[in-house]
C-alpha positions as a LaTeX table, in Angstrom:
\begin{tabular}{lrrr}
\hline
Residue & $x$ (\AA) & $y$ (\AA) & $z$ (\AA) \\
\hline
Met1 & 20.52 & $-41.15$ & 27.35 \\
Ala2 & 17.22 & $-39.98$ & 25.87 \\
Thr3 & 15.16 & $-42.32$ & 23.76 \\
Val4 & 13.94 & $-41.48$ & 20.28 \\
Thr5 & 10.41 & $-41.08$ & 21.66 \\
Glu6 & 11.61 & $-38.63$ & 24.31 \\
Leu7 & 13.50 & $-36.63$ & 21.67 \\
Lys8 & 10.40 & $-36.49$ & 19.47 \\
Cys9 & 8.31 & $-35.26$ & 22.42 \\
Ala10 & 10.88 & $-32.63$ & 23.34 \\
Leu11 & 11.13 & $-31.43$ & 19.74 \\
Arg12 & 7.33 & $-31.27$ & 19.39 \\
Glu13 & 6.99 & $-29.30$ & 22.65 \\
Ala14 & 9.75 & $-26.88$ & 21.62 \\
Leu15 & 8.17 & $-26.25$ & 18.21 \\
Glu16 & 4.69 & $-25.85$ & 19.73 \\
Ser17 & 5.90 & $-23.43$ & 22.41 \\
Arg18 & 7.54 & $-21.25$ & 19.75 \\
Gly19 & 4.40 & $-21.35$ & 17.59 \\
Val20 & 6.27 & $-22.97$ & 14.72 \\
Leu21 & 4.63 & $-26.39$ & 14.58 \\
Gly22 & 1.34 & $-25.14$ & 13.13 \\
Gln23 & 3.17 & $-23.09$ & 10.53 \\
Leu24 & 5.27 & $-26.10$ & 9.51 \\
Lys25 & 2.19 & $-28.29$ & 9.18 \\
Ala26 & 0.44 & $-25.66$ & 7.06 \\
Arg27 & 3.51 & $-25.24$ & 4.87 \\
Ile28 & 3.79 & $-29.01$ & 4.35 \\
Arg29 & 0.08 & $-29.20$ & 3.44 \\
Ala30 & 0.51 & $-26.37$ & 0.94 \\
Glu31 & 3.53 & $-28.06$ & $-0.67$ \\
Val32 & 1.74 & $-31.43$ & $-0.82$ \\
Phe33 & $-1.22$ & $-29.70$ & $-2.42$ \\
Arg34 & 1.03 & $-28.10$ & $-5.03$ \\
Ala35 & 2.68 & $-31.43$ & $-5.77$ \\
Leu36 & $-0.66$ & $-33.22$ & $-6.16$ \\
Asp37 & $-2.46$ & $-30.42$ & $-7.97$ \\
Asp38 & $-3.76$ & $-31.68$ & $-11.28$ \\
Gln39 & $-2.60$ & $-29.07$ & $-13.78$ \\
Ser40 & $-4.66$ & $-30.68$ & $-16.54$ \\
Glu41 & $-7.90$ & $-29.93$ & $-14.68$ \\
Thr42 & $-9.34$ & $-26.74$ & $-16.04$ \\
Arg43 & $-10.31$ & $-24.20$ & $-13.44$ \\
Pro44 & $-13.15$ & $-21.78$ & $-13.90$ \\
Pro45 & $-12.06$ & $-18.41$ & $-15.23$ \\
Leu46 & $-11.13$ & $-15.78$ & $-12.70$ \\
Thr47 & $-14.15$ & $-13.52$ & $-13.16$ \\
His48 & $-14.52$ & $-10.04$ & $-11.73$ \\
Gln49 & $-16.76$ & $-11.46$ & $-8.97$ \\
Asn50 & $-14.29$ & $-14.18$ & $-8.05$ \\
Leu51 & $-11.41$ & $-11.72$ & $-8.11$ \\
Leu52 & $-13.21$ & $-9.49$ & $-5.58$ \\
Ile53 & $-14.32$ & $-12.40$ & $-3.38$ \\
Asn54 & $-10.84$ & $-13.93$ & $-3.35$ \\
Glu55 & $-9.32$ & $-10.58$ & $-2.43$ \\
Leu56 & $-11.75$ & $-10.11$ & 0.47 \\
Ile57 & $-10.89$ & $-13.58$ & 1.73 \\
Arg58 & $-7.15$ & $-13.08$ & 1.24 \\
Glu59 & $-7.24$ & $-9.77$ & 3.13 \\
Tyr60 & $-9.03$ & $-11.52$ & 6.01 \\
Leu61 & $-6.62$ & $-14.48$ & 6.01 \\
Glu62 & $-3.51$ & $-12.32$ & 6.04 \\
Phe63 & $-4.90$ & $-10.01$ & 8.74 \\
Asn64 & $-5.38$ & $-13.06$ & 10.95 \\
Lys65 & $-1.89$ & $-14.38$ & 10.11 \\
Tyr66 & $-3.20$ & $-17.32$ & 8.05 \\
Arg67 & $-0.46$ & $-16.69$ & 5.51 \\
Tyr68 & $-0.04$ & $-20.26$ & 4.32 \\
Thr69 & $-3.77$ & $-20.63$ & 3.83 \\
Ala70 & $-3.70$ & $-17.38$ & 1.85 \\
Ser71 & $-0.85$ & $-18.71$ & $-0.28$ \\
Val72 & $-2.84$ & $-21.86$ & $-1.08$ \\
Leu73 & $-5.87$ & $-19.72$ & $-2.00$ \\
Thr74 & $-3.72$ & $-17.61$ & $-4.32$ \\
Ala75 & $-2.12$ & $-20.63$ & $-5.96$ \\
Glu76 & $-5.30$ & $-22.63$ & $-6.35$ \\
Ser77 & $-7.56$ & $-19.80$ & $-7.52$ \\
Gly78 & $-5.13$ & $-18.14$ & $-9.92$ \\
Gln79 & $-5.54$ & $-14.87$ & $-8.01$ \\
Pro80 & $-2.75$ & $-12.45$ & $-8.96$ \\
Glu81 & 0.07 & $-12.25$ & $-6.42$ \\
Ala82 & $-0.28$ & $-8.47$ & $-6.33$ \\
His83 & $-3.04$ & $-7.34$ & $-3.99$ \\
Leu84 & $-5.89$ & $-5.22$ & $-5.23$ \\
Asp85 & $-5.81$ & $-1.69$ & $-3.90$ \\
Arg86 & $-8.11$ & $-1.41$ & $-0.90$ \\
Gln87 & $-9.74$ & 1.79 & $-2.17$ \\
Phe88 & $-10.43$ & 0.08 & $-5.48$ \\
Leu89 & $-11.96$ & $-2.91$ & $-3.69$ \\
Ala90 & $-14.16$ & $-0.67$ & $-1.50$ \\
Ser91 & $-15.22$ & 1.31 & $-4.56$ \\
Glu92 & $-16.16$ & $-1.83$ & $-6.49$ \\
Leu93 & $-18.31$ & $-2.94$ & $-3.55$ \\
Asn94 & $-19.88$ & 0.51 & $-3.15$ \\
Val95 & $-18.51$ & 0.73 & 0.39 \\
Val96 & $-17.67$ & 4.02 & 2.04 \\
Glu97 & $-15.23$ & 3.64 & 4.93 \\
Asp98 & $-14.46$ & 5.98 & 7.75 \\
Pro99 & $-10.71$ & 6.27 & 8.40 \\
Gly100 & $-10.78$ & 4.02 & 11.49 \\
Ala101 & $-12.34$ & 1.16 & 9.54 \\
Arg102 & $-9.23$ & 0.74 & 7.41 \\
Ala103 & $-7.43$ & $-0.96$ & 10.29 \\
Val104 & $-9.40$ & $-4.18$ & 9.73 \\
Pro105 & $-10.34$ & $-6.20$ & 6.63 \\
Leu106 & $-13.39$ & $-5.14$ & 4.65 \\
Leu107 & $-15.11$ & $-8.42$ & 5.53 \\
Tyr108 & $-15.29$ & $-7.31$ & 9.16 \\
Gly109 & $-16.98$ & $-4.06$ & 8.14 \\
Leu110 & $-19.44$ & $-5.88$ & 5.87 \\
Leu111 & $-20.29$ & $-8.36$ & 8.61 \\
Ser112 & $-20.65$ & $-5.57$ & 11.16 \\
His113 & $-23.03$ & $-3.74$ & 8.84 \\
Phe114 & $-25.30$ & $-6.75$ & 8.44 \\
Leu115 & $-25.18$ & $-7.72$ & 12.11 \\
Ser116 & $-26.05$ & $-4.20$ & 13.24 \\
Ser117 & $-28.91$ & $-3.75$ & 10.78 \\
Arg118 & $-31.20$ & $-6.24$ & 12.47 \\
Asp119 & $-34.05$ & $-3.76$ & 12.57 \\
Gly120 & $-36.52$ & $-6.19$ & 11.10 \\
Gly121 & $-35.43$ & $-5.54$ & 7.54 \\
Thr122 & $-34.02$ & $-8.27$ & 5.40 \\
Phe123 & $-31.47$ & $-8.34$ & 2.64 \\
Leu124 & $-32.47$ & $-10.08$ & $-0.56$ \\
Ile125 & $-29.71$ & $-12.24$ & $-2.03$ \\
Arg126 & $-30.30$ & $-12.84$ & $-5.70$ \\
Asn127 & $-29.04$ & $-15.77$ & $-7.69$ \\
Pro128 & $-25.91$ & $-14.44$ & $-9.43$ \\
Leu129 & $-26.76$ & $-16.67$ & $-12.40$ \\
Asp130 & $-23.44$ & $-18.34$ & $-13.13$ \\
Pro131 & $-20.64$ & $-17.03$ & $-10.89$ \\
His132 & $-18.12$ & $-18.40$ & $-13.38$ \\
Gln133 & $-19.34$ & $-16.14$ & $-16.17$ \\
Pro134 & $-18.29$ & $-12.52$ & $-16.53$ \\
Val135 & $-20.66$ & $-10.05$ & $-14.93$ \\
Asn136 & $-22.66$ & $-7.78$ & $-17.24$ \\
Arg137 & $-22.73$ & $-4.63$ & $-15.09$ \\
Glu138 & $-25.44$ & $-2.95$ & $-17.17$ \\
Gln139 & $-27.78$ & $-5.92$ & $-16.81$ \\
Asp140 & $-26.87$ & $-6.27$ & $-13.11$ \\
Ser141 & $-28.09$ & $-2.74$ & $-12.39$ \\
Leu142 & $-31.58$ & $-3.43$ & $-13.77$ \\
\hline
\end{tabular}
């Protein structure tokens, strides 16, 4: 007769071999987070910038099968459940994609662009002022 410890080991091995154990742990963490989430704590508003950043991250997470992490991001950030259209997202970022690039998340293309442009030039990152405030697009273009 198997002991409780042996049964636990066998169950753990079975769940790990089927790739389910990690998913269960992530799901439990997400549910614990939701249960402990302080609803009285005010979150920063979901600005246009944050909406775009969250969508880039969510696209990356889901592409890599980090679905539970993506669900926590969506719940915690207040990101709409409906995904932003990829063409809209690319347009907002002033990105032009060739058809083959659409097979991977935009973050991969952005990273590839910056990694391949190491020709001695640098990219100036400006202080976005307050990322929790709405972006004034007219002022941003100055």
